C-alpha positions as a printed Julia matrix, in Angstrom:
67×3 Matrix{Float64}:
 127.51  29.28  26.45
 124.11  28.3   27.78
 122.83  29.1   31.26
 119.88  27.6   33.05
 117.91  29.46  35.69
 116.39  27.59  38.64
 114.23  28.98  41.42
 114.16  27.61  44.95
 112.57  28.61  48.23
 114.12  27.9   51.6
 111.0   27.75  53.75
 109.72  24.31  54.75
 113.11  22.81  53.82
 115.86  21.6   56.08
 119.39  22.79  55.36
 120.17  19.25  54.17
 117.28  19.33  51.66
 118.08  22.86  50.47
 121.78  22.31  49.85
 121.14  18.82  48.47
 118.84  20.25  45.82
 121.41  22.89  44.86
 124.2   20.32  44.63
 122.11  17.82  42.65
 121.21  20.56  40.16
 124.91  21.5   39.87
 124.15  25.13  40.7
 127.16  27.42  40.23
 125.75  30.7   41.55
 122.83  31.58  43.81
 121.25  34.98  43.22
 119.4   36.12  46.33
 116.44  38.36  45.44
 115.07  38.76  48.97
 114.66  42.3   50.27
 115.33  41.2   53.85
 118.25  38.77  53.86
 118.73  38.94  57.64
 115.19  38.25  58.85
 114.81  36.13  61.95
 112.68  33.61  60.06
 115.45  32.91  57.57
 117.19  30.31  59.75
 120.12  28.75  57.88
 119.39  31.01  54.88
 120.11  34.21  56.84
 122.85  36.5   55.53
 125.83  36.14  56.04
 125.44  32.49  57.07
 124.04  31.51  53.69
 127.11  32.89  51.91
 129.39  30.86  54.2
 127.44  27.62  53.73
 127.18  28.03  49.96
 130.88  28.62  49.47
 132.31  26.3   52.13
 129.94  23.35  51.83
 128.88  23.5   48.21
 131.37  25.67  46.28
 128.52  27.88  45.05
 128.98  31.6   44.39
 126.53  34.07  45.94
 125.22  37.38  44.67
 122.57  39.64  46.22
 120.13  41.25  43.78
 117.18  42.42  45.92
 114.06  43.16  43.89
């Protein structure tokens, strides 16, 4: 089985752009490496909202792996 790794930032993107990119790339799991997942600047990508949107809107699994 082959896996492909993509990277994506959420800043300067609308939610529509962000989730559209993930869906178009057929992403199956998002691994969140941010140390602060609940920062006020995170907008739609704030935890736990991001987990909800990923699963409910896009069917994408979420895992936190802060570096």
